[in-house]
Backbone as a printed PyTorch tensor [residue, N CA C, xyz], in Angstrom:
tensor([[[ -7.9910,  -7.5010,  21.5430],
         [ -6.7710,  -6.7330,  21.4080],
         [ -7.0490,  -5.3570,  20.8050]],

        [[ -8.0350,  -5.3130,  19.9180],
         [ -8.3970,  -4.0430,  19.3030],
         [ -8.8410,  -3.0400,  20.3730]],

        [[ -9.6110,  -3.5110,  21.3420],
         [-10.0970,  -2.6350,  22.3970],
         [ -8.9480,  -2.1070,  23.2590]],

        [[ -7.9440,  -2.9370,  23.4760],
         [ -6.7860,  -2.5290,  24.2670],
         [ -6.0440,  -1.3820,  23.5860]],

        [[ -5.7980,  -1.5160,  22.2890],
         [ -5.0870,  -0.4660,  21.5530],
         [ -5.9320,   0.8060,  21.5080]],

        [[ -7.2300,   0.6600,  21.2590],
         [ -8.0970,   1.8350,  21.2290],
         [ -8.0610,   2.5740,  22.5620]],

        [[ -8.1200,   1.8430,  23.6620],
         [ -8.0860,   2.4660,  24.9800],
         [ -6.7800,   3.2200,  25.2060]],

        [[ -5.6550,   2.5750,  24.8980],
         [ -4.3520,   3.2030,  25.1180],
         [ -4.1700,   4.4460,  24.2520]],

        [[ -4.5150,   4.3460,  22.9760],
         [ -4.2980,   5.4640,  22.0580],
         [ -5.2620,   6.6070,  22.3640]],

        [[ -6.5180,   6.2950,  22.6180],
         [ -7.4860,   7.3570,  22.9260],
         [ -7.1420,   8.0650,  24.2280]],

        [[ -6.5180,   7.3580,  25.1640],
         [ -6.0940,   7.9840,  26.4180],
         [ -4.9820,   8.9990,  26.1950]],

        [[ -4.1580,   8.7620,  25.1890],
         [ -3.0330,   9.6550,  24.9000],
         [ -3.3840,  10.7810,  23.9270]],

        [[ -4.3560,  10.5640,  23.0750],
         [ -4.6420,  11.4880,  21.9730],
         [ -5.4150,  12.7160,  22.4440]],

        [[ -5.1500,  13.8390,  21.7850],
         [ -5.9050,  15.0670,  22.0180],
         [ -7.2460,  15.0230,  21.2970]],

        [[ -7.3110,  14.2400,  20.2190],
         [ -8.5350,  14.0960,  19.4200],
         [ -8.9330,  12.6160,  19.3840]],

        [[ -9.4630,  12.0860,  20.4910],
         [ -9.7890,  10.6450,  20.5210],
         [-10.9000,  10.2460,  19.5590]],

        [[-11.7020,  11.2080,  19.1280],
         [-12.7780,  10.8840,  18.1880],
         [-12.2360,  10.5740,  16.7940]],

        [[-10.9760,  10.9160,  16.5310],
         [-10.3680,  10.6680,  15.2270],
         [ -9.4670,   9.4310,  15.2200]],

        [[ -9.6040,   8.5790,  16.2110],
         [ -8.8240,   7.3440,  16.2830],
         [ -9.6370,   6.2240,  15.6460]],

        [[ -9.0820,   5.6260,  14.6010],
         [ -9.7450,   4.5190,  13.9160],
         [ -8.7840,   3.3450,  13.8420]],

        [[ -9.2990,   2.1690,  14.0990],
         [ -8.4720,   0.9770,  14.1180],
         [ -9.1170,  -0.0910,  13.2490]],

        [[ -8.3390,  -0.6150,  12.3050],
         [ -8.8090,  -1.6780,  11.4210],
         [ -8.0870,  -2.9620,  11.8080]],

        [[ -8.8480,  -4.0340,  12.0070],
         [ -8.2710,  -5.3040,  12.4340],
         [ -8.4720,  -6.3590,  11.3570]],

        [[ -7.3720,  -7.0110,  10.9790],
         [ -7.4250,  -8.1170,  10.0260],
         [ -6.7780,  -9.3210,  10.7040]],

        [[ -7.4810, -10.4350,  10.6760],
         [ -6.9910, -11.6080,  11.3930],
         [ -6.7850, -12.7810,  10.4440]],

        [[ -5.6240, -13.3960,  10.5470],
         [ -5.3190, -14.6250,   9.8210],
         [ -5.3330, -15.7610,  10.8430]],

        [[ -4.7190, -16.8810,  10.5250],
         [ -4.7250, -18.0350,  11.4240],
         [ -4.2100, -17.6880,  12.8170]],

        [[ -2.9550, -17.2970,  12.8920],
         [ -2.3470, -17.0160,  14.1890],
         [ -1.7660, -15.6090,  14.2600]],

        [[ -2.1160, -14.7580,  13.3090],
         [ -1.5750, -13.4010,  13.2630],
         [ -2.7070, -12.3910,  13.1480]],

        [[ -2.5630, -11.3020,  13.8830],
         [ -3.5340, -10.2110,  13.8330],
         [ -2.7910,  -8.9650,  13.3730]],

        [[ -3.3350,  -8.2970,  12.3500],
         [ -2.7660,  -7.0490,  11.8620],
         [ -3.6970,  -5.9200,  12.2570]],

        [[ -3.1720,  -4.9410,  12.9760],
         [ -3.9480,  -3.7790,  13.3880],
         [ -3.3910,  -2.5550,  12.6770]],

        [[ -4.2540,  -1.8330,  11.9730],
         [ -3.8590,  -0.6000,  11.2900],
         [ -4.4950,   0.5670,  12.0290]],

        [[ -3.6630,   1.4590,  12.5180],
         [ -4.1090,   2.5860,  13.3280],
         [ -4.0830,   3.8630,  12.5020]],

        [[ -5.2230,   4.5520,  12.4460],
         [ -5.3130,   5.8540,  11.7920],
         [ -5.6520,   6.8710,  12.8560]],

        [[ -4.8390,   7.9430,  12.9260],
         [ -5.0600,   8.9790,  13.9240],
         [ -4.9430,  10.3490,  13.2780]],

        [[ -5.3470,  11.3490,  14.0220],
         [ -5.2460,  12.7250,  13.5570],
         [ -3.7720,  13.0830,  13.3470]],

        [[ -3.4670,  13.8320,  12.2920],
         [ -2.0680,  14.2440,  12.0850],
         [ -1.5040,  15.0450,  13.2550]],

        [[ -2.3660,  15.7380,  13.9790],
         [ -1.9160,  16.5060,  15.1420],
         [ -1.4650,  15.5980,  16.2850]],

        [[ -2.0250,  14.3930,  16.3670],
         [ -1.6850,  13.4530,  17.4320],
         [ -0.5580,  12.5030,  17.0520]],

        [[ -0.1250,  12.5440,  15.8180],
         [  0.8660,  11.5860,  15.3300],
         [  2.1460,  11.6020,  16.1610]],

        [[  2.6810,  12.7740,  16.4090],
         [  3.9150,  12.8760,  17.1900],
         [  3.7460,  12.4010,  18.6170]],

        [[  2.5910,  12.6600,  19.1860],
         [  2.3280,  12.2490,  20.5590],
         [  2.2300,  10.7310,  20.6780]],

        [[  1.6080,  10.0930,  19.7030],
         [  1.4330,   8.6430,  19.7530],
         [  2.7440,   7.9220,  19.4410]],

        [[  3.5040,   8.4360,  18.4950],
         [  4.7820,   7.8000,  18.1640],
         [  5.8020,   8.0560,  19.2700]],

        [[  5.8680,   9.2750,  19.7690],
         [  6.7850,   9.6020,  20.8530],
         [  8.2050,   9.8310,  20.3550]],

        [[  9.0350,  10.2580,  21.2700],
         [ 10.4320,  10.5230,  20.9360],
         [ 11.1350,   9.2120,  20.6120]],

        [[ 11.7630,   9.1700,  19.4570],
         [ 12.4650,   7.9730,  18.9720],
         [ 11.5520,   6.7490,  18.8910]],

        [[ 10.2420,   6.9510,  18.8080],
         [  9.3040,   5.8480,  18.6980],
         [  9.0460,   5.1140,  20.0010]],

        [[  9.4150,   5.7240,  21.1200],
         [  9.2850,   5.0400,  22.4100],
         [  7.8430,   4.7320,  22.7820]],

        [[  6.9220,   5.6630,  22.5400],
         [  5.5320,   5.4500,  22.9310],
         [  4.8880,   4.3360,  22.1180]],

        [[  5.0330,   4.3840,  20.8010],
         [  4.4240,   3.3460,  19.9580],
         [  5.0610,   1.9850,  20.2280]],

        [[  6.3550,   1.9560,  20.5260],
         [  7.0080,   0.6870,  20.8510],
         [  6.5100,   0.1360,  22.1770]],

        [[  6.2040,   1.0000,  23.1370],
         [  5.6430,   0.5450,  24.4090],
         [  4.2460,  -0.0390,  24.2020]],

        [[  3.4420,   0.5980,  23.3500],
         [  2.1140,   0.0750,  23.0300],
         [  2.2390,  -1.2820,  22.3510]],

        [[  3.1900,  -1.4200,  21.4430],
         [  3.4040,  -2.6970,  20.7590],
         [  3.8340,  -3.7930,  21.7390]],

        [[  4.6600,  -3.4400,  22.7210],
         [  5.1180,  -4.4100,  23.7130],
         [  3.9510,  -4.9180,  24.5540]],

        [[  3.0880,  -4.0100,  24.9910],
         [  1.9080,  -4.4060,  25.7620],
         [  1.0040,  -5.2880,  24.9080]],

        [[  0.8550,  -4.9210,  23.6610],
         [  0.0050,  -5.6720,  22.7420],
         [  0.5540,  -7.0760,  22.4990]],

        [[  1.8610,  -7.1970,  22.3510],
         [  2.4740,  -8.5090,  22.1380],
         [  2.3110,  -9.4010,  23.3710]],

        [[  2.3820,  -8.8040,  24.5530],
         [  2.1800,  -9.5840,  25.7750],
         [  0.7470, -10.1020,  25.8480]],

        [[ -0.2070,  -9.2680,  25.4720],
         [ -1.6090,  -9.6940,  25.4680],
         [ -1.8550, -10.7640,  24.4120]],

        [[ -1.2220, -10.6190,  23.2630],
         [ -1.4100, -11.5930,  22.1770],
         [ -0.7880, -12.9380,  22.5190]],

        [[  0.3260, -12.9330,  23.1990],
         [  0.9800, -14.2010,  23.5280],
         [  0.1330, -15.0260,  24.4860]],

        [[ -0.6860, -14.3830,  25.3030],
         [ -1.5640, -15.1470,  26.1870],
         [ -2.6730, -15.8450,  25.4020]],

        [[ -2.9500, -15.3510,  24.1870],
         [ -3.9240, -15.9920,  23.2990],
         [ -3.2440, -16.8550,  22.2320]],

        [[ -1.9260, -17.0060,  22.3590],
         [ -1.1160, -17.7790,  21.4140],
         [ -1.2560, -17.2570,  19.9930]],

        [[ -1.1580, -15.9290,  19.8700],
         [ -1.2180, -15.2810,  18.5580],
         [ -0.0680, -14.3060,  18.4520]],

        [[  0.1710, -13.8770,  17.2150],
         [  1.1510, -12.8140,  16.9480],
         [  0.3660, -11.5940,  16.5130]],

        [[  0.9090, -10.4470,  16.8160],
         [  0.2030,  -9.2090,  16.4760],
         [  1.1750,  -8.2080,  15.8910]],

        [[  0.6770,  -7.4270,  14.9360],
         [  1.4830,  -6.3880,  14.3110],
         [  0.6570,  -5.1180,  14.2990]],

        [[  1.2130,  -4.0360,  14.8090],
         [  0.5350,  -2.7450,  14.8500],
         [  1.2470,  -1.7830,  13.9130]],

        [[  0.4850,  -1.2430,  12.9440],
         [  1.0330,  -0.2810,  11.9910],
         [  0.2710,   1.0210,  12.1070]],

        [[  0.9950,   2.1230,  12.0600],
         [  0.3730,   3.4440,  12.0160],
         [  0.3370,   3.8630,  10.5620]],

        [[ -0.8610,   4.0810,  10.0260],
         [ -1.0180,   4.4690,   8.6240],
         [ -1.5590,   5.8880,   8.5600]],

        [[ -1.2160,   6.5740,   7.4790],
         [ -1.6890,   7.9530,   7.3460],
         [ -2.8610,   8.0360,   6.3910]]])
């Protein structure tokens, strides 16, 4: 799942070299913390959060096939 988020975010970002993703996994839950360049923040979040919510939806669909829950947070 980490690779999926990295691919999607790096495809959208102007500075893909500054995309860092930290993954923490519990029993059935995966927490992904996304750190990106401040210049790319607006692009990744999108208007009214539409872009980040679309990424989360794709991620949840991928996680459900593995019978896990996933949470994606953008941290500064």
